[in-house]
N, C-alpha and C positions, 0 to 999 in steps of 0.2 A: 363633761361637756354642760355640767350643770350651770358652771358661773357663764360659760359663753350663751347658752340659751337664756338665760335670766336678763343678760344684757340686750339680747337681741328683741327677745319680748317685750321689754320695758322700755328700751330707747330707740334702737335701728326700726322696727316693724313700725311703732307708733307714729316716726319720723315719715316713713313711707306713705303711711296712712295720710296723715296730715297734708304732707307736699303734694301727693297726688289729687287729693279733694280739694285743696285750695287754689292750686296752680295749674293742673290738667284736667279736671273736671269741666266740661263747660257749662254745665248747669245743673244744682243739685236737684232739679225735676228729672232730668236722666236718671240720676241716683237711685232717685225712688221708684221710679216707674219701671227699672232694670231689675230693683231690689225685690218685687214683688214676685216676679219669675224665682227670685232664689229662697223666696218662703216657701213657695208651693213643692221646691224640690227638697227643701230640709223638711218640711211638716209634712208634706204629703207622702214622702217616702216612709215616715213613719205610721201614717194611716192605712196604706195598702198592705204593709208588711205584717202589722198588728194580728191578723187574722191567722198568717202563716204561723206567727210565733203561737198562738194558742192552740192550732191544731197540732204543732210538733211538741208541745209541752216544753218549750222553752220559755224561761221567763221574761217577759218582755223590759222590766227595768234594768235588765244587764243586758239585751241583745239588742233593741229597738236604738236607743243613743247612738251606739258606733255605726248604724244603718243611717241615722240622720244627720249627722255631724262629721263632716269629712274632712280631709288633710288640704283645706284650701289655702293654708299658709305655706305648709313646707313643700308641699308638690304642686297647688295649684299656680301661687305666685311665677315659680320659676317656667312653669309649663304657658302659662299666659304670657308672660313677656319674651321667651325664646321662640315663641310659635306664633305669635300674632304681633307682637310689639309692644312699645312702651304706652299707647294711648289705649290697647286693649287691654292692658294690666290695670288703667286705671278704671275701665269699666265692670273688669272681674273683681275690685277690691268692693265693688258695691253690692255684688253676690258674696262675697267672703264675708263682709259686715255683719249678715244677715246669721251666718254660720257661728261667727265669733261671738255675736249678742246671744244668740241660742244658746250657746255652749255653756255662758255663765249665769244663764238664767232659768231654762227648761231643763236642761241636762241635771243639773243639782238635784232639783225636785224630783225627777225622774230616777234617780239612783237612790234617793231616799233623803234627801239633804233639805235645805231651805235656800231660798233667794234673798239676799240682803240687799236693798238698794243702795246702801250705803257702799258695799263693797263692790258693786258694778260700778258705782261712778268713781272709785278710786281705780279701776283700770285701766291703765295708758292707754290700749287701743282705742278705747270707749272715750276719754279724752280728748284724745287726737282726732277723734271723729267729730267730737260736737266742736272744736276749734277749727277744724277745716270746715266743716259744714256754716260755721260763724264766718269765717274767712271768704268763702265763696259766696255766700248769698248776700253780703254788704261791700262784694269786690275790694276787698282788702289784700293788700301784699306787703312782705317785709323788703327792705331794701336788696337790690340785687345782691349784694355781699353776703347775706345772710342766706339768701336763696339759693345761691351758689352751694353754700356751705351744707343746708338741709340736703339738696338733690344729691351732693358725695355721700352723705351719711344714711340717704335711703337707699344708694344703690349699694351698701355693706350688707343688708339684710338677706337678699337673694342667695347668695353664697352661703351664708352661714345656716340658712334654713335647709338648703342641700347638704352639708357638713352634718347638722342634726339628725335628718333624715336617714343618712347613711350608716351613721352610728347606732341609732336606735334599732336600724334591722340587724345590726350585727348581734343584738342580744335579745332573740326570739324566744318564745314559749310556745311551743307547739303541742303540749298535752290536750289540746281538745281542738285536733285538727282537722276534724270534719266536721264541726260547727264552723270553726274558720273558714274552712273551704266554702260550707253553706253562705256564710255571710259575702266571704270574697265575690259569690256571685251576685247575691240577691243586693248589694248595696250597690254596685255601679247598674244593675239592671233595674230599680226602682227608681233610681236617680234620674236615669235615661228617660224612663216612661213619664215623668213627672215635667220634666225639662221639655218634652216634647210636645205635651199638654199647655204648657206655658205659652212655647212656640203658635201653638193652634191658638190661643186665647189672644194673645198680646201681638200688637205689630213690629216685632222686633227686626234690625236690620241683619246682614247675613252674619256679619261679625259677631253680633250679640247672640245671635242662634247659635253660631259654633262656641262661643263661650259658656253659653248655658248649658249645652250638652256637655261641655268638658267639665263645667261645676259636677252635673250630675253623674258623670262616670269617674269622680275622684273615691279612693279608698277610705277607710275610716280614719277620722285624726287620732294621733297619738295619745293626746289629752285625755281621749276617752279613758286609757288604762289609769292614767293618774288619777282620774275621779274616781273610778272602780275599786281603787286602792285605797282611795281618802274614805270611802262611804262605804266599804267593805260588801262590793256588790259582784260576785263571781270574778273578781280581778284577774284569777289566771285566765278563765274562759275569754273575758274581754281582751286579752293580752293577746290570745293566741288570735282570735276574730280580726283585731288592728293588723297584727304580724304577717298574718296569712294574706288578709286584705291589700297590705301594700305590696307583699309581693307578687301578687297576682295581678297588682295594675301593672307591672311591667310588660304585662301580655296584652290586658285589655286597654291601657291607655293608646300606644301607638295603632289598636286597632280604630280607636275611636278618632284618632289625630287623623288617621289615613282618611276618612270620610269626610271631615269638617273643615279640612285645611283644601 
């Protein structure tokens, strides 16, 4: 799946992001307003779980990124689309962008690396976001024949991320299953707590409330495993947390959807 994942991350998902922001999002003000809740969920989860990791003697640099940066693409996109519809997916992307940007800026620093602005600006999803915001703000549109092609290519991304998630779950490492189970429980709980706080602070619609709770309940992103390997930060531990967290989501996500739908 390496080649397939690369094509999806560099072509189809950026097209989905661009098309959704430029053609589907009513206003970029909605994007920024709703994204504030995503910032609270992502970074608030790390803040409230930091004392727990210190008390339990767990290295925060290894454990917290998996709790903060969730599986919003591989799992969140399909759930938002199939549970709430295409319009809701557009709103969910505004939450996912917080996770994506944080994954390539804050996460490398937490793992002991460094963040380079040039590398961030070369990321296809970031480039697609910038162009999408530009087109949305100035009310620019491609000709209809091109827009139809973009829409068709954007619809390729969702099935591919589902395949990628399934393949990843086949190759799980369960050496640190106890910490993995702990992370599988703490990740959605901390995310939902921060989502409820965001709902209390901001005046979100009912759909937005459901989406941000779903966003908070998502398991750790698979990309955390790759970064832990790259920066040599307890990669086996992180792999266990990510794997068990995604398996546990088979139980937690249906429960969350039962209450928010």
